[in-house]
N, C-alpha and C positions, 0 to 999 in steps of 0.2 A: 771643925766637924761640920759646920756649915759649908764652907769652902770643901773639904774632901767629898760630900754630898755633892754638890753643885757639880764639881771636877767630875764624878763618878757618871752623874747624870749625862753630863755632856759629851764624854766621852765612852761609856758603855751603854746606857739607855736610850739614847736619840738613835745614834747609826741602828741600834738593833730593834727598835720601834719602825724606822726609817725604813730599814730591808724587809719588815714584816709587811706593811703599806704596801711598798714597791710589788712585792710577789703578789698581794690583792689584787692590785693594778692589772700585772700581767698576766693574771690568771681568769679573771673577771670578763664576762662575755655582755655584760650590762653597761653600754654607754654612760650613763647616768651613773651608775656607780663608780664607774672609772672618774668621772668626772668629779663626783664628791671626794674619792679617795684621793686624786691630784690636787684638790684645793684641802685637802687636811694636811697632805705631805707639804706642800706652799707654806701653812700658816707654823706647823712643827719644825720646818727648816728656818724660818723668821724669828722663831721663839726660839731657837738654839743658839743663833747669830746674836741675837740680843743679851740672851744667858751668856755666850762668849764674851761680849763685850763687857758683862760685868763683872765676869773673873778675871779679863782682862784689867780693869781698872782698878779691883779690888785685889791686886795679885798677891800682896804681902799686909802682914800685920799693921806695918805704917799705913797702909792704903786705908784700911778701915779706921782710923786712928784722924783720918782727914776728912773733916763734916763735907767739906764740897766734893770729894769723891764719893761719899757713900750718899750725900743727896744727891749726884746724878746716876746711882747704880739703882736708888729709889724711884728717881725718874722714869729710867729706862725699864723699871718695873711697873710701875702705876701706869707708863704712857703706852709702850708697847707690849709687853708679857702679859698683864693682865687682860687687856680687849683681846688680843689674838687667842689666850686661853678660852675666854666667853664665846669667842665665833666659832673656834674647835668645837667646843663643848655645846653648842648650839648643833653645829655640822653632825656631830656626832648623834646626838639625841635625834636628830630627823633621821639620821641612817638607820638608828637603832628603831624608831616607830617605822620605818619603811620595811625594814626586814622584817618587822614583828608581824606586817601585815602581809607580807609574801609568806611568812611561815603559816598564818592562819590559812591562807589559800591555799597552800601546799596540803595542810591538814585536811582541810575540806575536800581538796581532789583526793586523797588517799582515802579520807572516811568513805565518801563516794565509791572508790573503785573496791573497797571493803564489801561495801553493801552492794554493790552488783555482782561482785564474786560468791557472795553469800545466794543471794537470788538464782545465779546460776546453778551452784552446788544444790539448792533445795529443787530447782526446776528439773536437774539430772535427775536427782534421788527420787523426784516424783516421777518422771518419764521410766527410769529403771524398773521402779515398782510396779507401775501401770502394764509395762511391759511383760514384766514379770506375770502379773495375773492374768493378762490376756494369752501369754502363752499356755500359762496352766489349764486355762478354759479353753483354746482351741485343743491344746493336747489331749484333754480330757475328750471333748466331743468326738475328736477325729481318730484318736488312738485308744485310749484306754476302753471308752464304753464299748466299740466295735468288737473290741479284743474278747472284754469281758462277756458281751452276750455271744462271740461265737464258740468261746470257753464254754458257756452255761450250754449251749446246743452241741457241744462235743461230749460232755459229759451226759446227757440225754441219750445220746446215740448210743453212747457207751454202754448204757443200763438198758438200751433195748426200745426206748422212746424216738421213733421218728415220726412223731406226729406235726412237728413244726422245723420249718424251713426259713432260712435266713433269708432276712430282705436283703437286696442287693442296691445299697446306697449311696456308693461312688465307685469309681472308676479305678481304684487304686488296689493294692497287692491285699488289702484286707476286705475291702468290697469284693473282689473276685472270689 
């Protein structure tokens, strides 16, 4: 069972993981990122080679019965695979911390962008409302009031009151 697990790990999992890491290296724009993942890939390949040497040394059930071969395999595991695993774990933890910081920085930029966007929307709303109020005020003073005043004078003329003359306040159609 352990032999099968190690064999599957060497034949399926390591190649799949190596391919994914290589893809990350090829698509990354960050040189430090590439260097970190190249180092991870290098360590992974060393671990894979060491694990392969263990499976070669312990290929049969009789090899597992041979104390010298089991001790050699354990030595490879203790002296090579475990230190490489610890080094890789530290490298991965550093990468995770680095990416966590990058994600926080991107989130902060995104939050700032959203805040700026919200302020722009509020400012646009204020400008639109102010424009509406100003337009209403201007149209009331320059169009509606003169027309209502003219309407009142025409109504008075219609009833026979000709005592009032409209003042000429502007040079537009209503003022003439």
